[in-house]
C-alpha positions as CSV (number, residue, x, y, z in Angstrom):
1,M,80.3,-156.8,15.0
2,P,80.8,-153.5,17.0
3,F,81.9,-150.5,15.1
4,A,85.1,-150.3,17.2
5,D,86.2,-153.7,15.8
6,W,85.7,-152.6,12.1
7,T,88.7,-152.4,9.9
8,F,89.3,-150.0,7.0
9,W,88.3,-152.7,4.5
10,D,85.1,-153.4,6.5
11,F,84.0,-149.8,6.0
12,I,84.9,-149.9,2.3
13,A,83.0,-153.1,1.8
14,S,79.9,-151.7,3.6
15,I,80.0,-148.5,1.4
16,V,80.3,-150.6,-1.8
17,D,77.5,-152.9,-0.6
18,I,75.1,-150.0,0.1
19,A,76.0,-148.3,-3.2
20,V,75.4,-151.4,-5.3
21,V,72.0,-152.0,-3.6
22,W,70.9,-148.5,-4.1
23,Y,72.0,-148.6,-7.8
24,V,70.0,-151.8,-8.4
25,I,67.0,-150.2,-6.8
26,Y,67.4,-147.1,-9.0
27,K,67.6,-149.3,-12.1
28,L,64.5,-151.3,-11.1
29,I,62.6,-148.0,-10.5
30,N,63.6,-146.9,-14.0
31,I,62.3,-150.2,-15.5
32,I,58.9,-150.0,-13.8
33,R,58.5,-146.2,-14.2
34,G,57.0,-146.5,-17.6
35,T,54.5,-149.2,-16.7
36,K,51.3,-149.7,-14.7
37,A,53.5,-151.2,-11.9
38,V,54.0,-147.7,-10.5
39,Q,50.3,-147.6,-9.5
40,L,50.5,-151.0,-8.0
41,L,53.5,-149.9,-5.9
42,K,51.5,-147.0,-4.6
43,G,48.8,-149.5,-3.6
44,I,51.4,-151.6,-1.7
45,F,52.6,-148.4,0.0
46,V,49.1,-147.6,1.2
47,I,48.7,-151.1,2.6
48,L,51.9,-150.7,4.6
49,I,50.7,-147.4,6.0
50,V,47.3,-148.9,7.0
51,K,49.2,-151.8,8.8
52,V,51.3,-149.3,10.8
53,V,48.4,-147.1,11.7
54,S,46.2,-150.1,12.7
55,D,49.0,-151.4,15.0
56,F,49.5,-148.0,16.5
57,F,45.8,-147.5,17.4
58,G,45.3,-151.2,18.3
59,L,42.8,-152.0,15.5
60,R,43.2,-155.8,15.8
61,T,40.9,-156.9,13.1
62,L,42.2,-154.5,10.5
63,S,45.8,-155.3,11.6
64,W,45.1,-159.0,11.2
65,I,43.7,-158.5,7.7
66,M,46.7,-156.4,6.6
67,E,49.1,-159.0,8.0
68,Q,47.4,-161.7,5.9
69,V,47.6,-159.4,2.8
70,I,51.3,-158.8,3.4
71,T,52.0,-162.5,4.2
72,Y,50.5,-163.8,1.0
73,G,51.2,-160.7,-1.0
74,F,54.7,-161.8,-2.0
75,L,53.4,-164.5,-4.3
76,A,50.8,-162.0,-5.7
77,I,53.6,-159.5,-6.4
78,I,55.5,-162.1,-8.4
79,I,52.4,-162.8,-10.5
80,I,51.4,-159.1,-10.9
81,F,54.9,-157.9,-11.7
82,Q,55.7,-160.8,-14.0
83,P,56.1,-158.6,-17.1
84,E,58.4,-156.1,-15.3
85,L,60.5,-159.0,-13.8
86,R,60.8,-160.5,-17.3
87,R,61.9,-157.2,-18.7
88,A,64.5,-156.8,-16.0
89,L,65.9,-160.3,-16.6
90,E,65.9,-159.7,-20.4
91,Q,67.8,-156.4,-19.9
92,L,70.3,-158.1,-17.6
93,G,70.8,-160.9,-20.2
94,R,71.4,-158.3,-23.0
95,G,73.8,-156.3,-20.8
96,K,71.5,-153.3,-20.8
97,F,70.6,-153.3,-17.1
98,F,73.6,-151.2,-16.2
99,S,73.3,-148.9,-19.2
100,R,71.9,-145.4,-19.2
101,S,68.3,-144.8,-20.1
102,A,67.8,-143.4,-23.6
103,N,66.6,-139.8,-24.0
104,Q,63.0,-139.6,-24.7
105,G,63.1,-136.3,-26.6
106,D,62.5,-132.7,-25.9
107,D,59.4,-132.0,-23.9
108,D,57.5,-129.4,-25.9
109,P,53.8,-130.2,-25.8
110,E,52.9,-127.3,-28.1
111,K,54.8,-128.8,-31.0
112,A,53.1,-132.2,-30.4
113,V,49.6,-130.6,-30.3
114,E,50.2,-128.8,-33.5
115,A,51.5,-131.9,-35.3
116,I,48.6,-134.0,-34.1
117,I,46.0,-131.4,-35.1
118,K,47.5,-131.0,-38.5
119,A,47.8,-134.8,-39.1
120,A,44.2,-135.4,-37.8
121,D,42.8,-132.7,-40.0
122,Y,44.5,-134.0,-43.1
123,M,43.4,-137.6,-42.5
124,A,39.8,-136.6,-41.5
125,K,39.3,-134.8,-44.8
126,R,40.5,-137.9,-46.7
127,R,38.8,-140.4,-44.4
128,I,42.1,-142.1,-43.4
129,G,41.5,-144.1,-40.2
130,A,44.0,-143.3,-37.4
131,L,44.5,-144.1,-33.7
132,I,47.0,-142.0,-31.7
133,S,47.5,-142.4,-28.0
134,I,49.5,-139.9,-26.0
135,E,51.2,-141.1,-22.8
136,R,50.9,-138.9,-19.7
137,E,51.6,-139.9,-16.1
138,T,50.8,-143.6,-16.4
139,G,53.5,-145.4,-18.4
140,M,52.5,-147.3,-21.6
141,N,55.7,-149.4,-22.2
142,D,53.6,-152.6,-21.9
143,Y,51.6,-151.5,-25.0
144,I,54.6,-150.0,-26.8
145,E,56.3,-153.4,-26.7
146,T,53.4,-154.9,-28.8
147,G,54.2,-152.6,-31.7
148,I,57.1,-151.7,-34.0
149,P,59.5,-149.3,-32.2
150,L,60.3,-146.0,-34.1
151,N,61.7,-143.6,-31.5
152,S,61.3,-140.8,-33.9
153,K,60.6,-137.1,-33.4
154,I,56.9,-136.3,-33.8
155,S,55.8,-134.6,-37.0
156,S,52.5,-134.4,-38.8
157,E,54.0,-135.8,-42.0
158,L,55.3,-138.9,-40.3
159,L,51.9,-139.5,-38.5
160,I,50.1,-139.2,-41.8
161,N,52.5,-141.5,-43.6
162,I,52.1,-144.2,-40.9
163,F,48.3,-144.4,-41.3
164,I,48.2,-144.5,-45.1
165,P,46.1,-147.6,-46.0
166,N,47.8,-150.8,-47.0
167,T,51.2,-149.8,-45.5
168,P,52.9,-152.1,-42.9
169,L,52.3,-149.8,-39.9
170,H,48.8,-148.5,-40.6
171,D,46.9,-151.2,-38.7
172,G,47.1,-150.5,-34.9
173,A,47.8,-147.5,-32.7
174,V,50.7,-145.0,-32.6
175,I,51.9,-144.2,-29.1
176,L,53.6,-140.9,-28.3
177,Q,56.0,-140.4,-25.4
178,K,57.4,-136.9,-24.7
179,N,57.1,-135.6,-28.2
180,T,58.5,-138.9,-29.5
181,I,56.7,-141.4,-31.7
182,A,57.7,-144.4,-29.6
183,A,56.0,-147.1,-31.6
184,A,53.4,-147.8,-34.3
185,A,51.1,-150.8,-35.0
186,C,50.6,-151.2,-31.2
187,Y,47.7,-153.2,-29.7
188,L,45.5,-151.5,-27.2
189,P,43.0,-153.2,-24.9
190,L,39.4,-153.0,-26.1
191,S,36.8,-151.6,-23.8
192,E,34.1,-154.1,-22.7
193,S,31.7,-151.4,-21.6
194,P,28.1,-152.3,-22.6
195,F,27.2,-148.7,-23.0
196,I,29.3,-148.2,-26.2
197,S,27.3,-147.4,-29.3
198,K,27.2,-150.2,-31.8
199,E,28.1,-147.7,-34.5
200,L,31.6,-147.5,-33.1
201,G,34.3,-149.8,-34.5
202,T,37.5,-151.3,-33.1
203,R,39.4,-148.0,-33.1
204,H,37.0,-146.3,-30.8
205,R,36.7,-149.4,-28.5
206,A,40.5,-149.5,-28.3
207,A,40.7,-145.7,-27.6
208,L,38.1,-146.1,-24.8
209,G,39.9,-149.3,-23.5
210,I,43.2,-147.6,-23.1
211,S,41.6,-144.6,-21.4
212,E,40.0,-146.9,-18.8
213,V,43.4,-148.3,-17.7
214,T,45.7,-145.3,-18.1
215,D,45.4,-141.5,-18.0
216,S,46.4,-141.2,-21.7
217,I,44.7,-139.0,-24.3
218,T,43.8,-140.9,-27.4
219,V,42.8,-139.4,-30.8
220,V,40.6,-141.4,-33.2
221,V,40.0,-140.5,-36.9
222,S,37.1,-142.5,-38.3
223,E,37.7,-144.2,-41.6
224,E,33.9,-144.4,-42.3
225,T,32.8,-140.8,-41.5
226,G,36.1,-138.8,-41.3
227,S,35.1,-137.5,-37.9
228,I,37.6,-136.8,-35.1
229,S,37.0,-138.2,-31.6
230,L,39.0,-138.0,-28.3
231,T,39.0,-140.2,-25.3
232,K,40.2,-139.6,-21.7
233,N,39.4,-141.1,-18.3
234,G,37.0,-143.5,-19.9
235,E,35.0,-140.7,-21.6
236,L,34.5,-140.4,-25.4
237,H,34.2,-137.0,-27.0
238,R,32.7,-137.8,-30.5
239,D,32.6,-135.8,-33.7
240,L,34.7,-132.9,-32.5
241,K,34.8,-129.7,-34.6
242,A,38.3,-128.2,-35.3
243,E,38.0,-125.6,-32.5
244,E,36.7,-128.1,-30.0
245,F,39.5,-130.6,-30.9
246,R,42.2,-127.9,-30.5
247,A,40.8,-126.7,-27.3
248,L,40.6,-130.1,-25.7
249,L,44.1,-131.1,-26.8
250,T,45.6,-127.8,-25.7
251,N,43.9,-127.9,-22.3
252,E,45.0,-131.5,-21.6
253,L,48.5,-131.4,-22.9
254,V,49.7,-127.8,-22.9
255,D,47.9,-126.0,-20.1
256,S,48.3,-128.9,-17.7
257,A,52.0,-129.1,-18.4
258,K,52.4,-125.4,-17.8
259,T,50.5,-125.8,-14.5
260,K,52.8,-128.6,-13.4
261,Q,55.9,-126.6,-14.3
262,A,54.6,-123.5,-12.4
263,S,53.9,-125.7,-9.4
264,S,57.3,-127.3,-9.5
265,A,59.0,-123.9,-9.8
266,R,57.1,-122.6,-6.8
267,W,58.3,-125.6,-4.7
268,N,61.9,-125.1,-5.9
269,W,61.7,-121.4,-5.0
270,R,60.4,-122.2,-1.5
271,G,63.0,-124.9,-1.0
272,K,65.8,-122.4,-1.9
273,N,64.4,-119.7,0.4
274,N,64.0,-122.2,3.3
275,G,67.5,-123.3,2.7
């Protein structure tokens, strides 16, 4: 229908239509933002770019391959995103799809680092086993859902109390999100690497496993030896001394956060000046 033939109600209906679609897309992004689906979406975006570039430069073979990937990718997306689709339908059924997202807490990594160090030191001296995973860029909601939700402010006292032996929450991992203890007694994927020492138990394998599929930082306190270890990017740093442990955590959680804030501030400053 030509724009000249549109009535006032046609314009209103179009505006409402666009607004509803954008809001649904916004809520879907919020749902997958805390999951591994974000990385998969980036992969899909790369495939689309390759398809456009191959068409532009006349790369017929590459273009044909990308066309097949896109053609049969719809079914693959349904399979890959099954947990996210299920979560969206569950939220829609509970009436939470159109609700606001809950606040994840104040983002002060220095407080989190101090609480983790204090708790790990206390438990190491008493040989209390612990497994603490700290979410970073890659969302961990899939693993949080396997545990008991807490949504509590992080403190060393609460972390210690969770891992006291023979208590309901001590078995499993604690997952931290933005200075919040999101959940306890969570199940993490075990690493299947053949290079892991046989001396290491389930906690260390779980810490390595989660570091292989996310960019999280995971702290392990050994129940047998009382040693403190840390995993990141599929690497295991064993038997850390107090100074080494503090330096690693500070570098990964505090210094990196300050660097990102400084970079964001520079971009905002440039944007204001350009404007």
